[in-house]
N, C-alpha and C positions, 0 to 999 in steps of 0.2 A: 856494455855489461853482459856476463855472461848468463845464461838461461835460468842456470841455479841460483845465481846470484838476486835475479831478478824476483825469482819465485819467494826468496827470502826476505825482498823487500814489500812483496806485497802484504805479508804479514807482522811485519815491524817497525812501518813508519808510524811516526806519533800524529796525531790531529793537530792540525793547523786552522787557527782562523783568519777570517779578513774583516776588517773595519772600516766604512767610511767614516767616521765620525759625526754623524748626524745625531740628533737629539729629539725627544719626543715619541710619540708613538712608533716611529720609523727605527728607533734605536730600541725599543722594547721588541719589536717585530727580531731585528737584528740579532739582539740576545738569543731569543727565543731559537733562530735558525742556527745560530751558533753551536747549542747546546742539543738541536734535533737529533735522535737516535737514528731517525730514517737518513740522514745525511752524510753518508761515510764518504764520499766525495761527491762534490759538486761545483759548479760554475756557472754563471749568467752572463754573459754580455751583449754589448747593444751590437747587432750584426754589422752595421755599415761601418763603424768604425773601430769594431775590436776592444771599445773600452770595457773594462771589469767594471761588473755593477756588484756581482758576491762572488766567493770563491773559498773553497773547503778542501784541502787536499787535493788540489786540481792538478797538481804534478806528481803524484803518487799513481804508481803502477797497479792496474786495476784489470781484471779480465775483462774484454768487450764483450763476451757472448753474442748474441747477433747483430748489435751495433757494428761488428765486422761487416755487414752487408751494406753498410754505405760507402763503404770502399770497394767493393764489388758492384754494386750500382753506377758508382763514379765512371769506373773503368768502361762499364758496358755502353754509358753515356758518351763515353769518348769515343768509343769505337761506332757508335751511331754517327758523331758529330765529322769521322773519318770517313763515311759511306761504306764501311767494310759491311756493315749490316743494316737492316731497316726495319721498323715495329713490326713489318710482315715476313720477316725470314723464319721460317721453320728450324728450331733449334733442333737435333738429333739428341735421344736421351740414351746415355750409354748404360750399361749393367751398372758400372760403378757409381755412375747419378743415380738410377734406381735404388742402389742398395741402402741410402742414406737415412737414416734415423729420424724418428719426428721433431720439429713439423716437416712436413711435406705434403706432397698433393698426391702421392703413390702412382708416381708415375712408372709407366714399363718401359723397361729396355726396347729400343728399337722404335718407340713413338715419338713423337715431336710435339713442340710448344712454341707458339709463336714470342717474339722478342717481348711484345706489347704485354700478352698475358703472363711473361716471367718477371716483368717488373712489376706487376701487381701482385703475383704471387710472394716475391721476396719481400715487398713491403706490408703487405696484409697479412699473409699466412705466414712469413717468415721460412719459406718450404726452403729445406735443404735439399733436395732431391733437384728442384730447378735451380737451384744457386749453381751446385758443380755442374749442371749441363750448361750454364751460362760460362763459367769458368773454362770449360774444357772448350766451347765455342770460340770463346777471347783468346786463351792463353794456351791453346792445344792441348793442358793436360791442367789437372789442380795444380801440381807443383809449379808448372809455368806460369800458370795463373798467379799463384803467391809471390813468385818473383816480380811481376810487374807491380803486384799490390804493395811488396815493400820497398821497390824503386819510385813507386810513387809519394808512399810516404816519407822518404828522405827528401826528395824533390819539394815537397809542401813544406819540410821543415818539421814532420812529424818524428821526432827525434828517440822519441820513447815509446813507440807504437813498432811491435814487432808482429807479422801475420804469420801462420804456420798453416793456416786453411782459409778456405773462401768462405765458410761459412759461421763460423763462430762456435762450433761445437767445441766441447772441452779439450783443452789442450794446456798443458800447463806452461808454455813458453807462449801463449798466445795473449800478449800484454797491448795496453794502451794507457792512456790518461784522460782527464776531462778536459783539458786545454789540448791536447792533440785532436781530439773528437771536436772541439769547436773550430780549430783550422779546417778541419775536413768537411764540416757543415757549412761553414762559410764559402770553402769553395765551391760545394754542390750548388748552393743558391747562387752563387755569383757566374760560376762558368754553364751552368745548364737550367737558365729560369725556363725555358721550353718544357725540361722534362719534370722541374720540382714539384707542379700540381698533382704527380701521382703521387706524392707523400701525403694528400690530404684524402685518398682513397679510403673509405669506410668499409666496403665490402668488393666480394668478386665472386663470380660463379663458375667453377669448373666440372665439367661431365654432371651439369645437374645438381652437385652440391655447393652451397652458399658458404664463405668463408668471411668472417667479420676481422676487422682489425682488432691488433691486440693493444692499440692505442687509444684507452676511453677519453683519454682528454680531447682529441679530435670531437668537433661537434658538441664538446659539453663546456669546455673553458673558453671563451670568448676570445678570439683570435689567434687561437689554436690550430695552427694548417698542416701540420708534420712534426719529428720526421721518423723516429723507428725506437722499437724497445727491444729488450733483449735478457734473457735469462739462462743462466745456468747454475748449478749449484754452487759452483766457486766464484761465481761473479755477484750473486743476488740480483736482485731486479733493477736492471739499468733502462733509462729512458734519455733519449736527445731530443727535444721540444722545440718548436720554431714557432714563434706566435706575433702576430701582425696587429697593433692597434695605430690608427693615424697613419703617421709616418714612422713610427718607432717600431722596427722588427729586432725581437731580442730572439736568442740563440741560449737555452739552459742545458744543461746536462747533471744528470743524477747515476751515481754508480752506489751500487752495494744496498737498495732498497730491500727492508726486512719481506715483504708481501709487496704484492703489486698495487694493491690498496693504498698502503701506507706511502709508498712512492709517489702515486699520484699526487696523493695529498700534501705530500712534501712539494712536490712540483709546483703545485696550486698556490703554496703560500709563498715559495721563489717568484714566481711570477706576480701575485699579488704585491709584493713586496718592491719587487723591480719596476713595477711599472707607477708605483706610487713615487717612489725615488726619482724616476725620469720625467714625469710629468712637476714633481715640485722644483726641480733643476730648469723647467722651463721658463722663459720670462712671461 
C-alpha cells in the first residue's frame, strides 16, 4: 500500500468490535470497552500463546509515535547479542543526533553516552537525540538504520508496519498496527529476557537531572513491568503494556488515547477485564 493510501486509511477505517461470548459482569465490562471513546485501537493477548483476549481496530493503520523505539531497542539488543557493542560502549553523538527535538537529554555534538544509559534514556525519557545516536552507531546513519528496521519488521511478519525514522517523530508515512506491535513486544520478551527488565525502569539521572518514566502504570498497576508509551499530535496517546500475574503474562496495546490519563484508565480497565477472563477460564 502506497504512503498516500495508508494515510487515507488512517482516517477512513470503521471501528470494529471483538466479542468472546461471555455472560454476566464480564459481558457488561466488554460492552463498556467496545463503546469506550478512549479505545481507538486496542489489543490484549496472552504473551505465551498469542491468544487474543480483546481486540478493536487491531489491524487498522495508526501512527506509532515513540512506540517506534521498541524496534530501535530490539535492534540495539541484537547488536549487543552479536558482541558488536557492549553496555559500556561509548556512543558518539553527532551534530544531527544532538539537533533532535524534544524529548531529549540535550546531548552535545561530540559528546558520548554509554549504551546502557542510552537504553534507559530511550525507555524512560523517550530521548530522540539518544535514539538517533543509537541508530547511527548500529546502522551507520539513520536512513541505514531505518532500512534495518523495515527489514526486521518484514522478517517478523509485521506486514503493516512502515518505518521512516528511528524515533517516532512526526512522519505521515510512519505507520503500524496494534497487532504488529504485539508481534514486536512478544519478540522482545522472548528473544532478550536479559534486557527486558530495563522496561520497568522508573527513573534515571543524567548530568544531575532526574528523569521519571512517562509510563504511570509501572509501579501503580499490580503486575505491570513495562513497556513503552508514545505521543505525537497525529497519533494521540499510545501505550504498549506488559503485565505478569502468577504465570499469566499479558501484552496490551492502546493507540489513539485522548489524554494520557484517559489512556491509562482505559488500559487499567482492559487489564482488569483480561485478568478476570483468564482467571475464570482456569480450572
